[in-house]
C-alpha positions as CSV (number, residue, x, y, z in Angstrom):
1,X,77.4,110.1,8.6
2,X,75.2,112.7,10.2
3,X,72.7,114.5,8.0
4,X,73.2,118.1,6.9
5,X,70.6,120.7,7.8
6,X,70.3,124.1,6.1
7,X,70.0,127.4,8.0
8,X,66.4,127.7,6.8
9,X,65.5,124.3,8.3
10,X,67.1,125.4,11.6
11,X,65.2,128.8,11.7
12,X,61.9,127.0,11.3
13,X,62.2,125.5,14.8
14,X,62.1,128.6,17.0
15,X,59.2,127.9,19.5
16,X,58.7,126.0,22.7
17,X,56.9,123.3,20.7
18,X,60.0,122.7,18.5
19,X,63.2,124.3,19.7
20,X,66.5,123.7,17.8
21,X,69.8,125.5,18.4
22,X,73.1,125.2,16.5
23,X,76.3,124.9,18.6
24,X,79.8,124.7,17.1
25,X,78.2,123.7,13.8
26,X,76.0,120.9,15.3
27,X,72.2,121.2,15.5
28,X,70.5,120.0,18.7
29,X,66.8,119.5,19.6
30,X,66.3,121.3,23.0
31,X,62.5,121.0,23.0
32,X,62.1,118.4,25.9
33,X,65.1,119.8,27.9
34,X,64.1,123.4,27.6
35,X,61.5,123.6,30.4
36,X,64.0,122.4,33.0
37,X,67.0,124.4,31.7
38,X,68.8,125.8,34.9
39,X,69.2,129.2,33.1
40,X,65.5,129.4,32.2
41,X,63.6,128.7,29.0
42,X,63.7,132.4,28.0
43,X,67.5,132.2,27.4
44,X,67.1,129.2,25.1
45,X,64.2,131.0,23.2
46,X,66.5,133.9,22.5
47,X,68.7,131.5,20.4
48,X,65.9,129.2,19.1
49,X,66.3,128.5,15.4
50,X,69.7,130.2,15.4
51,X,73.4,129.6,15.9
52,X,73.9,130.0,19.7
53,X,77.6,129.1,19.7
54,X,78.9,132.4,21.1
55,X,76.4,132.6,23.9
56,X,76.9,128.9,24.8
57,X,80.7,129.0,24.8
58,X,80.6,132.1,27.0
59,X,79.3,130.1,30.0
60,X,79.6,126.3,29.2
61,X,82.3,123.9,28.2
62,X,82.2,122.5,24.7
63,X,81.3,119.0,25.9
64,X,78.4,119.8,28.2
65,X,75.6,119.8,25.6
66,X,76.7,116.3,24.5
67,X,76.4,115.0,28.1
68,X,73.0,116.5,28.9
69,X,71.2,115.7,25.7
70,X,70.8,112.1,24.5
71,X,72.4,111.1,21.1
72,X,68.9,111.2,19.5
73,X,68.7,114.9,20.1
74,X,71.8,115.5,18.0
75,X,70.1,116.2,14.7
76,X,73.1,116.7,12.3
77,X,75.5,119.3,11.0
78,X,74.5,122.8,9.9
79,X,75.4,123.4,6.3
80,X,77.7,126.4,5.8
81,X,77.4,127.5,9.4
82,X,77.7,131.2,9.9
83,X,80.5,132.6,12.0
84,X,79.8,132.1,15.7
85,X,77.4,134.7,17.1
86,X,76.1,135.9,13.7
87,X,72.3,136.1,13.4
88,X,70.4,133.5,11.6
89,X,67.5,134.5,9.3
90,X,64.8,136.0,11.3
91,X,61.4,134.3,11.3
92,X,58.4,136.3,10.1
93,X,56.5,138.5,12.7
94,X,53.6,136.1,12.5
95,X,55.9,133.3,13.9
96,X,57.4,135.3,16.8
97,X,54.4,137.3,18.1
98,X,53.5,135.7,21.4
99,X,49.8,134.7,21.7
100,X,47.9,132.8,24.3
101,X,46.6,129.5,23.0
102,X,42.9,128.9,23.4
103,X,42.1,127.5,26.8
104,X,40.2,124.6,25.2
105,X,43.4,123.5,23.5
106,X,45.2,122.9,26.9
107,X,44.4,119.4,28.1
108,X,47.2,118.7,30.6
109,X,49.1,120.5,33.3
110,X,52.2,120.5,31.1
111,X,50.3,122.3,28.4
112,X,49.8,125.2,30.8
113,X,53.6,125.2,31.6
114,X,54.5,125.3,28.0
115,X,51.9,128.0,27.2
116,X,53.2,130.2,30.0
117,X,56.5,130.4,28.2
118,X,54.9,131.9,25.1
119,X,53.5,135.0,26.6
120,X,54.6,135.7,30.2
121,X,57.2,138.5,30.6
122,X,60.8,137.2,31.0
123,X,61.2,138.2,34.7
124,X,57.9,136.8,35.7
125,X,58.6,133.6,34.0
126,X,62.1,133.4,35.6
127,X,60.6,134.1,39.0
128,X,57.8,131.5,39.0
129,X,59.6,128.7,37.2
130,X,63.2,128.9,38.5
131,X,64.6,126.3,40.9
132,X,67.8,126.0,42.9
133,X,71.2,125.6,41.2
134,X,71.2,122.6,38.9
135,X,67.5,121.8,39.3
136,X,68.0,118.2,40.3
137,X,65.4,118.2,43.1
138,X,63.0,120.2,40.9
139,X,63.2,117.4,38.3
140,X,63.2,114.5,40.7
141,X,60.0,115.7,42.4
142,X,58.4,114.7,39.1
143,X,60.5,111.7,38.0
144,X,60.2,110.0,41.3
145,X,56.5,109.6,40.8
146,X,57.0,108.1,37.4
147,X,59.2,105.4,39.0
148,X,56.3,104.3,41.2
149,X,53.9,102.0,39.2
150,X,50.3,101.2,39.7
151,X,48.8,97.8,40.5
152,X,45.2,98.0,39.0
153,X,42.4,95.7,40.2
154,X,40.2,94.5,37.3
155,X,36.7,93.1,37.0
156,X,35.5,95.5,39.7
157,X,32.2,97.4,39.3
158,X,33.2,101.0,39.1
159,X,29.9,102.4,37.7
160,X,29.2,104.3,40.9
161,X,30.0,108.0,40.7
162,X,33.2,109.0,42.5
163,X,33.1,111.8,45.1
164,X,36.4,113.6,45.8
165,X,34.9,115.4,48.8
166,X,37.0,115.2,51.9
167,X,38.2,117.3,54.8
168,X,41.4,119.3,55.2
169,X,42.1,120.3,58.8
170,X,38.5,119.7,59.6
171,X,37.3,121.9,56.7
172,X,35.1,120.3,54.1
173,X,36.6,120.6,50.6
174,X,35.6,119.6,47.2
175,X,38.8,117.7,46.4
176,X,42.0,116.5,48.1
177,X,43.8,118.8,45.7
178,X,44.3,122.3,47.1
179,X,46.1,125.4,45.9
180,X,49.6,125.9,47.2
181,X,50.8,129.3,48.2
182,X,52.5,131.4,45.4
183,X,54.1,134.7,45.9
184,X,53.4,137.9,43.9
185,X,50.4,136.6,42.0
186,X,50.0,140.0,40.4
187,X,53.0,139.4,38.3
188,X,51.0,136.8,36.4
189,X,47.6,138.4,36.4
190,X,46.3,141.8,37.7
191,X,44.0,140.1,40.1
192,X,46.5,137.4,41.1
193,X,45.4,135.5,44.2
194,X,41.8,136.9,43.9
195,X,41.4,135.0,40.7
196,X,42.5,131.8,42.3
197,X,40.0,132.3,45.1
198,X,37.2,132.8,42.5
199,X,38.2,129.6,40.7
200,X,38.2,127.6,44.0
201,X,34.7,128.9,44.7
202,X,33.4,127.8,41.3
203,X,34.8,124.3,41.8
204,X,32.7,123.8,44.9
205,X,35.1,124.9,47.6
206,X,38.7,124.0,46.9
207,X,41.1,125.0,49.7
208,X,43.5,127.8,49.0
209,X,46.7,128.7,50.9
210,X,47.6,132.4,50.6
211,X,51.3,133.4,50.9
212,X,52.7,136.0,53.3
213,X,54.2,137.4,50.2
214,X,51.0,137.4,48.1
215,X,50.1,140.4,46.1
216,X,46.8,140.8,48.0
217,X,46.0,140.5,51.7
218,X,44.1,137.5,53.1
219,X,41.1,139.8,53.7
220,X,41.0,140.7,50.0
221,X,41.2,137.0,49.0
222,X,38.5,136.0,51.5
223,X,36.3,138.8,50.2
224,X,36.9,137.8,46.6
225,X,35.8,134.3,47.3
226,X,32.7,135.3,49.3
227,X,31.5,137.9,46.7
228,X,32.1,135.8,43.6
229,X,28.8,134.6,42.1
230,X,28.8,130.9,41.7
231,X,26.5,127.9,41.4
232,X,28.1,126.6,44.5
233,X,27.5,128.1,47.9
234,X,30.2,126.0,49.5
235,X,32.8,128.3,51.2
236,X,36.5,128.3,50.2
237,X,38.7,127.4,53.1
238,X,41.5,130.0,53.2
239,X,44.7,129.2,55.0
240,X,47.8,131.4,55.6
241,X,51.3,130.3,54.6
242,X,53.5,132.1,57.1
243,X,57.0,133.3,56.8
244,X,58.1,134.6,60.3
245,X,59.4,138.1,60.1
246,X,62.8,139.0,61.4
247,X,60.9,141.7,63.4
248,X,58.6,139.5,65.4
249,X,56.0,142.2,66.2
250,X,55.2,142.3,62.5
251,X,54.2,138.6,62.5
252,X,52.3,139.1,65.8
253,X,50.3,141.9,64.3
254,X,49.6,139.9,61.1
255,X,48.3,136.9,63.0
256,X,46.2,139.1,65.3
257,X,44.6,140.8,62.4
258,X,43.7,137.5,60.7
259,X,42.5,135.7,63.8
260,X,40.7,138.6,65.6
261,X,39.1,140.6,62.8
262,X,36.4,143.2,63.4
263,X,32.8,142.4,62.7
264,X,32.9,144.1,59.3
265,X,35.3,141.4,58.0
266,X,33.6,138.2,59.2
267,X,30.4,137.4,61.1
268,X,30.9,137.0,64.9
269,X,34.5,138.1,64.5
270,X,35.4,134.6,63.3
271,X,39.0,134.2,62.1
272,X,39.6,135.0,58.5
273,X,41.9,132.0,58.2
274,X,41.2,128.3,58.8
275,X,44.8,127.5,59.7
276,X,48.5,128.5,59.5
277,X,51.1,126.8,57.4
278,X,54.5,127.7,58.8
279,X,57.2,127.5,56.2
280,X,60.4,126.1,57.7
281,X,62.5,124.9,54.6
282,X,63.7,128.3,53.5
283,X,65.6,130.0,56.4
284,X,67.7,131.6,53.7
285,X,66.9,132.1,50.0
286,X,68.0,129.4,47.6
287,X,70.2,130.2,44.6
288,X,67.7,130.3,41.7
289,X,70.0,131.0,38.8
290,X,67.3,131.6,36.2
291,X,65.8,134.3,38.4
292,X,69.3,135.8,39.0
293,X,70.1,136.0,35.3
294,X,67.1,138.0,34.1
295,X,67.3,141.7,34.9
296,X,65.0,142.8,37.7
297,X,63.8,145.6,35.6
298,X,63.1,143.5,32.6
299,X,59.4,143.4,32.9
300,X,58.3,144.5,36.4
301,X,57.1,147.8,37.6
302,X,59.4,149.9,39.8
303,X,57.9,148.4,43.0
304,X,55.9,145.3,43.6
305,X,53.5,145.4,46.5
306,X,53.2,142.6,49.0
307,X,50.8,144.0,51.6
308,X,51.4,141.3,54.2
309,X,55.2,141.3,54.0
310,X,57.0,144.2,52.6
311,X,57.3,146.6,49.6
312,X,59.8,145.3,47.1
313,X,62.0,147.4,44.8
314,X,63.6,145.1,42.2
315,X,67.3,145.8,42.0
316,X,70.5,144.2,40.6
317,X,73.6,143.5,42.6
318,X,76.8,141.5,42.2
319,X,74.9,138.2,42.8
320,X,72.3,138.9,40.1
321,X,68.7,140.0,40.0
322,X,66.7,137.4,41.8
323,X,63.3,138.6,42.9
324,X,63.0,135.6,45.1
325,X,66.2,136.5,47.0
326,X,65.0,140.1,47.5
327,X,61.6,138.9,48.6
328,X,63.2,136.6,51.3
329,X,65.1,139.5,52.9
330,X,62.6,139.9,55.7
331,X,62.3,136.2,56.7
332,X,63.8,135.2,60.0
333,X,66.5,132.5,59.9
334,X,66.4,131.9,63.6
335,X,63.3,129.6,63.9
336,X,63.7,126.6,66.3
337,X,61.5,123.7,67.5
338,X,61.9,124.8,71.1
339,X,60.9,128.4,70.6
340,X,59.0,129.0,67.4
341,X,56.1,126.5,67.5
342,X,55.1,127.3,71.2
343,X,55.4,131.0,70.4
344,X,53.1,130.7,67.4
345,X,50.6,128.4,69.2
346,X,50.3,131.0,71.9
347,X,49.3,133.6,69.3
348,X,46.6,131.5,67.6
349,X,43.1,130.7,68.8
350,X,42.8,127.0,69.9
351,X,40.6,126.2,66.9
352,X,43.1,127.5,64.3
353,X,45.4,124.6,63.3
354,X,49.2,124.9,63.0
355,X,50.9,123.0,60.1
356,X,54.7,122.7,59.6
357,X,55.4,123.1,55.9
358,X,58.8,121.9,54.6
359,X,59.4,118.6,56.4
360,X,61.9,116.4,54.6
361,X,62.8,113.6,57.0
362,X,60.9,111.1,59.2
363,X,62.7,112.4,62.2
364,X,61.4,115.9,61.7
365,X,57.9,114.6,61.0
366,X,58.0,113.0,64.5
367,X,59.4,116.2,66.0
368,X,56.5,118.2,64.5
369,X,54.0,115.7,66.0
370,X,55.8,115.9,69.4
371,X,55.7,119.7,69.2
372,X,51.9,119.7,68.9
373,X,51.6,120.5,65.1
374,X,48.2,119.6,63.6
375,X,49.7,118.7,60.3
376,X,52.9,118.6,58.2
377,X,53.6,119.3,54.5
378,X,56.3,117.2,52.9
379,X,57.9,119.8,50.7
380,X,61.2,120.9,49.4
381,X,59.9,124.3,48.2
382,X,59.5,122.8,44.7
383,X,63.2,122.3,44.5
384,X,63.7,126.1,44.8
385,X,65.6,126.1,48.1
386,X,68.1,123.3,48.4
387,X,69.1,121.3,45.4
388,X,69.5,117.5,45.8
389,X,67.1,117.5,48.7
390,X,64.9,114.4,48.6
391,X,61.9,114.3,46.3
392,X,58.7,114.8,48.3
393,X,57.1,111.4,47.5
394,X,60.3,109.7,48.8
395,X,59.8,111.4,52.1
396,X,56.3,110.1,52.1
397,X,57.7,106.6,51.6
398,X,60.2,107.3,54.4
399,X,57.3,108.0,56.8
400,X,55.5,104.8,55.7
401,X,58.6,102.8,56.4
402,X,60.1,104.5,59.5
403,X,57.2,106.0,61.5
404,X,53.8,105.0,60.1
405,X,52.3,106.0,63.4
406,X,52.8,109.6,62.5
407,X,49.8,109.4,60.1
408,X,47.5,108.9,63.1
409,X,49.0,111.8,64.9
410,X,49.1,114.6,62.3
411,X,47.5,115.2,58.9
412,X,50.2,114.7,56.1
413,X,50.1,116.8,53.0
414,X,52.5,116.6,50.0
415,X,53.7,119.4,47.7
416,X,55.9,119.4,44.6
417,X,56.3,117.4,41.4
418,X,52.7,116.3,40.7
419,X,51.6,116.9,37.1
420,X,49.1,114.2,36.7
421,X,46.1,112.7,38.4
422,X,48.0,109.4,38.7
423,X,50.6,111.2,40.8
424,X,47.9,112.5,43.1
425,X,46.5,109.0,43.4
426,X,49.9,107.7,44.4
427,X,50.4,110.3,47.1
428,X,46.9,109.5,48.5
429,X,47.6,105.8,48.5
430,X,50.7,106.4,50.6
431,X,48.8,108.3,53.3
432,X,48.7,111.9,52.2
433,X,45.5,113.7,53.1
434,X,45.9,116.2,50.3
435,X,48.2,117.4,47.5
436,X,49.0,121.0,46.7
437,X,49.1,122.5,43.2
438,X,50.7,125.8,42.6
439,X,48.3,128.3,41.1
440,X,49.7,130.9,38.7
441,X,47.2,132.0,36.1
442,X,43.8,133.7,35.6
443,X,40.6,132.3,37.1
444,X,39.5,130.2,34.1
445,X,43.0,128.8,33.8
446,X,43.2,127.8,37.5
447,X,39.8,126.2,37.3
448,X,40.7,124.4,34.1
449,X,43.9,122.9,35.7
450,X,42.1,121.8,38.8
451,X,39.4,120.2,36.6
452,X,42.0,118.3,34.6
453,X,43.7,117.0,37.7
454,X,40.4,116.0,39.4
455,X,39.3,114.3,36.2
456,X,42.5,112.4,35.8
457,X,42.3,111.3,39.5
458,X,38.8,109.9,39.1
459,X,39.9,108.1,35.9
460,X,42.9,106.6,37.7
461,X,40.7,105.5,40.7
462,X,38.3,103.7,38.4
463,X,41.0,102.1,36.4
464,X,42.5,100.7,39.6
465,X,39.1,99.4,40.8
466,X,38.2,101.9,43.5
467,X,35.4,104.5,43.7
468,X,36.1,106.1,47.0
469,X,39.1,107.9,48.6
470,X,38.7,105.6,51.6
471,X,39.6,102.6,49.4
472,X,43.1,103.9,48.5
473,X,46.0,102.1,50.1
474,X,49.7,101.3,49.5
475,X,48.9,97.9,48.0
476,X,47.7,99.6,44.9
477,X,51.3,100.7,44.2
478,X,54.6,99.1,43.4
479,X,57.4,101.2,44.9
480,X,60.4,98.8,44.5
481,X,62.1,100.9,41.9
482,X,62.6,103.7,44.5
483,X,62.6,101.7,47.8
484,X,66.4,101.6,47.8
485,X,66.4,105.4,48.1
486,X,64.4,105.4,51.3
487,X,66.2,105.3,54.7
488,X,65.6,102.2,56.8
489,X,64.9,104.0,60.1
490,X,64.3,107.3,61.7
491,X,67.8,107.4,63.2
492,X,69.6,106.0,60.2
493,X,73.1,107.3,60.2
494,X,75.9,107.2,57.6
495,X,78.6,104.6,58.5
496,X,81.3,107.3,58.3
497,X,79.5,109.3,61.0
498,X,79.4,106.3,63.3
499,X,83.1,105.6,62.6
500,X,84.1,109.2,63.2
501,X,82.2,109.4,66.5
502,X,83.9,106.2,67.7
503,X,87.3,107.9,67.2
504,X,86.5,111.0,69.2
C-alpha cells in the first residue's frame, strides 16, 4: 500500500534540488526529469510543492505522468488532497527568493545548469534551454555518450604533466574544448559574449565562435579579449558562426567588414576572424515549445539588439512567443551545395577557413570535403532544430565506419551533449579535433566551467593510461552498445526505398 504524504511534506519540496508535485491525489518526484521537461523547468517550478492537477490535466492525458516517470518516482498519496487547482501552503519568502549559489559550490557542468534555473528570468531560461518538440535528440546527445564505455590501460606511468594545447584550423589554442556560438548573450549577462572572450583569454587562449545573432559585434568581442588584462598573452582565436541572410548583400557586407577591417581595428588590416562556421542545419526554425509557451514580454526589454543580424521586437502570435523563431526570420532557407559554398569561398580571403556546421550524415561529410570545406561540425543544433535527428557522437561513429578517409581531408568538430570530460575524451578518441561547449554565463562562470571540463579531461586521460592528445585512439573505447544504431555505408538505403524504386 502506498504511503500517505501530508500537504506540508509536499510543500517542503519546491526547488530544483527537490521538486515534488501532486497530480490527481498522487505525489511524484520530478527532480531528475525537470531539466528536460519539454515545456521547460519554469512551468514545473510554478507548481513545485503544490497540487498541479488542474494545470496538468489541461494539457496532458491522465496516464502520461505514469509513463514518463519510473515507478520509483511515485512517492505516495496526498492525504486529504485539496480540490484540483487550489493553492497549497506557500513556502516562506526565504525559501522562494532566488539567489545565485556561490561559484565555489558548483563543481560540475550540471551544477551550472541547475543553478541557472534558480535565478534566470523565465523567458531567458526558456530561450537558452529549450529544444525541439519532445526533446528526444536533446536528451540522446547526452545519453549516447553514456552508452560508450572506456577501456582503461593500467600500470602506465602517467606522472608527466598533460598538455591540452592543440590547434584548431591552424590556430594555437589552450584546449581542444572551444566555446560554441550562442545567440543573445546579453539576455544572460549585460556583457554577454564580451565576458566569454575575457574568460577565454584568462584560460590561455581558448577558441570562441561568435554567433551572427550575438548581442555584440565581432569587433566588440575581439576588442574585449585584446584589452582584458590577463597573465596569459596568448591571443583568443575568434571565429564567426554565420547565418546567411535572405538579403545576400547583408551577408556580403558583414563578411567584408570582418575580413577587410580598417587599420584601427587590427594591425596590418588583418581579418578580425580566424574562420567562418556556416550553419546549415537550421534552414527554418525548429519548434521549441518551452520557448513558445513563455510570453515574449515576460522578462525581456521591448527590443533586443543583435548588431550583426537584426533588431528583434519580441511578440506573441498564434503559434506562441518563441524568441528563437523570431530570431530566425532573417535566415535564408535556400542554401545549396552547388551555390552557397562557392559563393562564400569567393568572398573570403584564402587564409580564412570555411567550416560547414550542422553535418548529420557521412554522405554530407564527404560532400563538404568535396566542396572544399576546411572543416565540419557534427551538430544537430543541440537538438533545437529537428527532433529525433541522430545524436552527434553517433554521426562521429558513422564517419569512422563509412568514410574514415574524411578525417584526413577536413578537420572534424563535435557539438552537443557533452557534460563531462569523459565525453570530450570519447569524442577525441573517435577523431574529433575539438568539442564545442555552449557558453552562457558571466566571465568567472565561463572560466569555471571550462576549467572543470579541462580538469576532468586530464583526469580521464591519466586514468586511461595516456598523457598526450596524440595518444588517443578508438581502441580506448567500447562502442558496441550503440554500434547497431550506426549505418553500415555512406549510401545505406532503407529496404522499402529500394523496393519502391524497383516498382516505378
